[in-house]
Residue, then its C-alpha position, 0 to 999 in steps of 0.5 A: x483369585x483363581x477359580x477352584x477346580x471342579x469335577x462335574x458329575x456325569x451328564x454335565x457338559x460345560x464344553x457344550x456351553x452355558x444355558x441362561x435362565x433367571x431366578x426371581x428375575x435375576x440372570x443366572x447361568x448353568x451348564x448343559x445337563x446341570x441341575x437347577x440346584x447346582x447352578x443356583x448353588x454356584x450362583x450363591x443362592x441357597x435359600x429356596x423357601x421358609x417353613x410355615x411355622x417359624x419362617x425358618x430358612x430352608x434349602x438343599x438337603x438330601x440332594x437326591x429328590x426325596x425331601x422336596x426341600x429344594x422345590x422351585x417353580x419353573x414357568x410353563x412346567x410347574x413345581x419341580x425338585x431342583x436337585x433332580x431337574x436339569x436347567x433349560x435355556x431361557x427358563x424363568x425359575x422362582x420360589x415354589x411357594x412365593x414365601x421368599x419373594x421380595 
């Protein structure tokens, strides 16, 4: 099956190669300039946290850094909004509050 055509937003540079990172220990890839949220969605990772009351699944929502639903923890940096933070090569990314961990 062929890959669907994608149009990248300004600043994402697939021609400059891939960046490699992990999410909860799982190897993932992204493109130079791509947000963490975009790379995780392409990897099929949509669940980023659960609510404290009811443990409802939460993930990407506003996509512009207002709601914090997409918060993740980056080792050495801290908690960031994945929809506004570009992925870096070799970064270890995990759930922001640990609630979804194995």
